[in-house]
C-alpha positions as CSV (number, residue, x, y, z in Angstrom):
1,X,-24.1,-15.0,-9.0
2,X,-23.0,-16.6,-12.2
3,X,-19.4,-17.6,-12.6
4,X,-17.1,-14.7,-13.5
5,X,-13.8,-14.3,-15.2
6,X,-11.4,-12.3,-13.0
7,X,-8.1,-11.0,-14.5
8,X,-5.3,-9.7,-12.3
9,X,-3.1,-7.3,-14.3
10,X,0.6,-7.5,-13.3
11,X,3.6,-5.6,-14.6
12,X,5.2,-7.2,-17.6
13,X,8.3,-8.2,-15.7
14,X,6.4,-10.0,-13.0
15,X,6.0,-13.1,-15.1
16,X,9.1,-14.7,-13.5
17,X,8.5,-13.3,-10.0
18,X,7.2,-15.1,-6.9
19,X,3.7,-13.7,-6.7
20,X,2.9,-15.5,-3.5
21,X,4.3,-12.5,-1.6
22,X,1.2,-10.6,-2.5
23,X,-2.1,-10.6,-0.6
24,X,-4.0,-10.9,-3.8
25,X,-2.8,-14.5,-4.2
26,X,-4.3,-15.3,-0.9
27,X,-7.6,-13.8,-1.9
28,X,-7.9,-15.5,-5.2
29,X,-8.6,-19.0,-3.7
30,X,-11.7,-17.6,-2.0
31,X,-13.1,-16.5,-5.4
32,X,-12.1,-19.8,-7.0
33,X,-13.9,-21.8,-4.3
34,X,-17.0,-19.8,-5.2
35,X,-16.8,-21.0,-8.8
36,X,-15.0,-18.1,-10.5
37,X,-12.0,-18.2,-12.8
38,X,-9.0,-16.2,-11.7
39,X,-6.0,-15.7,-14.0
40,X,-3.0,-13.4,-14.3
41,X,-2.3,-11.0,-17.2
42,X,1.3,-9.8,-17.6
43,X,1.8,-6.5,-19.3
44,X,-0.5,-4.9,-22.0
45,X,0.6,-6.7,-25.1
46,X,-2.3,-9.2,-25.2
47,X,-5.9,-8.5,-24.2
48,X,-7.5,-11.5,-22.5
49,X,-11.3,-11.1,-22.0
50,X,-12.6,-11.0,-18.5
51,X,-15.6,-9.7,-16.6
52,X,-13.3,-7.7,-14.2
53,X,-9.7,-6.8,-14.0
54,X,-7.7,-5.9,-10.9
55,X,-4.9,-3.5,-11.6
56,X,-2.0,-4.9,-9.6
57,X,1.1,-3.1,-11.0
58,X,3.6,-2.9,-8.1
59,X,5.1,0.6,-8.9
60,X,4.5,3.9,-7.2
61,X,3.5,5.4,-10.5
62,X,1.4,3.1,-12.7
63,X,2.4,3.6,-16.4
64,X,-0.5,5.2,-18.3
65,X,-0.7,2.4,-20.8
66,X,-1.6,0.0,-18.0
67,X,-4.5,2.1,-17.0
68,X,-5.6,2.6,-20.6
69,X,-5.4,-1.2,-21.0
70,X,-7.4,-1.8,-17.9
71,X,-10.1,0.6,-19.0
72,X,-11.0,-1.9,-21.8
73,X,-12.5,-4.3,-19.3
74,X,-16.1,-3.9,-18.1
75,X,-14.9,-3.3,-14.5
76,X,-11.4,-2.1,-13.5
77,X,-10.6,-2.3,-9.8
78,X,-8.1,0.5,-8.9
79,X,-8.4,1.7,-12.5
80,X,-8.1,5.3,-11.3
81,X,-5.2,4.9,-8.9
82,X,-2.0,6.0,-10.7
83,X,0.4,7.7,-8.3
84,X,1.0,6.8,-4.6
85,X,4.2,8.6,-4.0
86,X,4.2,10.2,-0.6
87,X,4.4,13.7,-2.0
88,X,1.0,13.1,-3.6
89,X,-1.0,12.5,-0.4
90,X,1.0,13.3,2.7
91,X,0.0,16.4,4.7
92,X,3.0,16.2,6.9
93,X,5.9,17.0,4.5
94,X,8.3,19.6,5.7
95,X,11.2,21.5,4.2
96,X,14.4,22.9,5.5
97,X,13.6,26.1,7.3
98,X,10.1,25.2,8.3
99,X,9.1,26.2,11.8
100,X,8.7,22.7,13.2
101,X,10.3,21.9,16.6
102,X,9.2,18.3,17.0
103,X,10.8,15.1,15.8
104,X,10.9,14.2,12.1
105,X,11.3,11.0,10.0
106,X,13.0,10.5,6.6
107,X,11.3,8.1,4.2
108,X,11.4,7.0,0.6
109,X,9.3,9.0,-1.8
110,X,8.4,5.8,-3.5
111,X,6.4,3.0,-1.9
112,X,8.1,0.3,0.1
113,X,11.5,2.1,0.2
114,X,11.6,2.1,-3.6
115,X,12.3,-1.7,-3.9
116,X,9.5,-2.5,-6.4
117,X,11.1,-0.1,-8.9
118,X,14.6,-1.5,-8.4
119,X,13.3,-5.1,-8.8
120,X,11.7,-4.0,-12.2
121,X,14.8,-2.3,-13.5
122,X,13.8,1.3,-12.9
123,X,16.5,3.8,-11.8
124,X,16.3,6.0,-8.7
125,X,14.7,9.3,-9.1
126,X,18.0,11.1,-8.6
127,X,19.5,9.1,-11.5
128,X,22.2,7.6,-9.3
129,X,21.9,3.9,-10.1
130,X,19.2,1.4,-9.1
131,X,19.9,0.6,-5.5
132,X,17.3,2.0,-3.1
133,X,18.4,4.4,-0.4
134,X,17.1,2.1,2.3
135,X,17.3,-1.7,2.7
136,X,13.8,-1.7,4.1
137,X,11.2,0.6,5.6
138,X,12.4,-0.4,9.0
139,X,15.6,1.7,8.2
140,X,13.7,5.0,8.0
141,X,15.6,7.3,10.5
142,X,13.9,9.4,13.1
143,X,15.5,12.7,14.2
144,X,14.7,14.7,17.3
145,X,14.9,18.0,15.5
146,X,14.8,19.2,11.9
147,X,18.2,20.7,12.3
148,X,19.7,17.2,12.7
149,X,18.5,16.0,9.2
150,X,21.3,15.9,6.6
151,X,20.9,18.4,3.7
152,X,20.8,15.6,1.2
153,X,17.5,14.3,2.7
154,X,15.8,17.5,1.7
155,X,17.6,17.7,-1.7
156,X,17.1,14.2,-3.0
157,X,14.0,13.5,-5.1
158,X,14.1,9.9,-3.7
159,X,13.4,11.1,-0.1
160,X,10.8,13.0,1.8
161,X,11.0,14.4,5.3
162,X,7.9,14.3,7.4
163,X,6.8,15.4,10.9
164,X,7.0,12.3,13.1
165,X,3.6,12.1,14.8
166,X,3.4,8.8,16.7
167,X,0.5,7.1,18.3
168,X,1.7,6.2,21.8
169,X,0.1,4.1,24.5
170,X,1.7,2.3,27.5
171,X,5.2,3.1,26.1
172,X,4.5,1.4,22.8
173,X,4.2,2.8,19.3
174,X,1.0,1.9,17.5
175,X,-0.2,1.9,13.9
176,X,-3.5,1.1,12.3
177,X,-3.8,-0.9,9.1
178,X,-7.0,-0.5,7.2
179,X,-7.4,-3.1,4.4
180,X,-10.3,-3.1,2.0
181,X,-11.8,-4.3,-1.2
182,X,-15.0,-2.9,-2.5
183,X,-17.6,-2.7,0.3
184,X,-15.7,-5.0,2.7
185,X,-12.8,-4.1,5.0
186,X,-10.9,-5.0,8.1
187,X,-8.7,-2.9,10.3
188,X,-6.0,-3.9,12.8
189,X,-4.1,-2.0,15.4
190,X,-0.5,-3.1,15.9
191,X,1.9,-2.2,18.7
192,X,5.7,-2.4,18.7
193,X,8.6,-1.2,20.7
194,X,10.1,0.5,17.7
195,X,9.0,3.7,16.0
196,X,8.4,1.9,12.7
197,X,5.6,-0.5,13.4
198,X,5.2,-3.5,11.0
199,X,3.7,-6.9,11.2
200,X,7.2,-8.4,11.6
201,X,8.0,-6.5,14.8
202,X,4.6,-6.2,16.5
203,X,4.2,-7.3,20.1
204,X,0.5,-7.6,19.8
205,X,-2.4,-6.7,17.5
206,X,-6.2,-6.6,17.4
207,X,-9.1,-5.8,15.2
208,X,-10.7,-2.3,15.4
209,X,-13.1,-0.2,13.5
210,X,-11.5,2.1,10.8
211,X,-11.5,5.8,11.5
212,X,-14.2,7.7,9.5
213,X,-11.7,10.2,8.2
214,X,-9.5,7.4,6.7
215,X,-12.6,5.9,5.0
216,X,-13.3,9.4,3.5
217,X,-9.6,9.7,2.3
218,X,-10.0,6.4,0.5
219,X,-12.9,7.7,-1.4
220,X,-11.1,10.9,-2.3
221,X,-8.1,8.9,-3.6
222,X,-10.3,6.6,-5.7
223,X,-9.0,3.4,-4.1
224,X,-11.0,0.2,-4.6
225,X,-8.5,-2.2,-3.1
226,X,-5.5,-1.8,-0.9
227,X,-4.2,-0.9,2.5
228,X,-3.8,2.4,4.3
229,X,-1.5,2.7,7.3
230,X,-2.4,5.5,9.7
231,X,-2.2,6.7,13.3
232,X,-4.3,8.7,15.7
233,X,-2.2,11.6,17.0
234,X,-3.8,14.2,19.3
235,X,-7.2,13.0,18.2
236,X,-6.5,13.4,14.4
237,X,-6.2,10.6,11.9
238,X,-2.8,10.9,10.1
239,X,-2.4,8.9,6.9
240,X,1.2,7.5,6.8
241,X,1.3,5.2,3.9
242,X,-1.0,3.7,1.2
243,X,-0.5,0.6,-0.9
244,X,-2.4,-0.9,-3.8
245,X,-0.4,-4.1,-4.1
246,X,-0.2,-5.2,-0.5
247,X,2.2,-7.9,0.5
248,X,1.6,-10.9,2.8
249,X,3.8,-12.9,5.2
250,X,4.3,-16.6,4.9
251,X,2.8,-17.3,8.3
252,X,-0.9,-16.9,9.1
253,X,-3.3,-16.8,12.0
254,X,-7.0,-17.5,12.4
255,X,-7.4,-13.7,12.7
256,X,-5.6,-13.0,9.5
257,X,-7.5,-15.7,7.6
258,X,-10.8,-14.3,8.9
259,X,-9.9,-10.9,7.7
260,X,-8.9,-12.2,4.3
261,X,-12.3,-13.9,3.9
262,X,-14.0,-10.7,4.8
263,X,-11.9,-8.7,2.3
264,X,-12.3,-11.3,-0.5
265,X,-16.1,-11.0,-0.4
266,X,-15.7,-7.3,-1.3
267,X,-14.9,-8.1,-4.9
268,X,-18.5,-9.2,-5.4
269,X,-19.7,-5.7,-4.9
270,X,-18.4,-4.8,-8.3
271,X,-20.7,-7.4,-10.0
272,X,-24.4,-7.3,-10.5
273,X,-26.1,-10.0,-8.5
């Protein structure tokens, strides 16, 4: 493959942010080692020619002008992914009065507890300032019954209430993280003692094959790059969360590095060999 120019389109306010918190910055060195040029583009004011652009706007709803701008490039990775609010994809939303007798969980409507919007100066959906409702996704509360959920959780546009459908094994909560780019992917199953399972609180993890239903959901949602979190509950794949600007932890392991290498190679499926 001849050397390619790869642009990564960030939000205009990201110019002064620490971009090392994103997984995309750990994938870029793989492409550079293969002889390709990788560079950031901040906002839509200046068009910088490239063979491919990766839309990496860390907002739950990507402004239309960013998608229009990305469409000017020969290839736009995630160029059709605009809205990842939970109300757009979750099949487990419930409302006050629904006949559900199991536990429920309250989450932010926006991705990552709404912090990306707050960091970029966007107000809450309810218009009450800029501070997110939750300090982190680990703060999402679980209630045993729908009747225990405060009324404001159903009334606030910043919040959603979902059926809590955990994947349990040996007394631990599990979640599956399906990460992908183009025709390459990796999937890890994490376990934790807490209902909210994240990389930071896991007690162990291991590679698994992604569930076919989740792969099909990715196709329906037009995702080229990102991460889907899901569980298997009573034999059914339940999509919990999706992200198109995945973050990364400072620490790494041989397993994580191997998965990054696999994922990075997926970008080449967008180019003609």
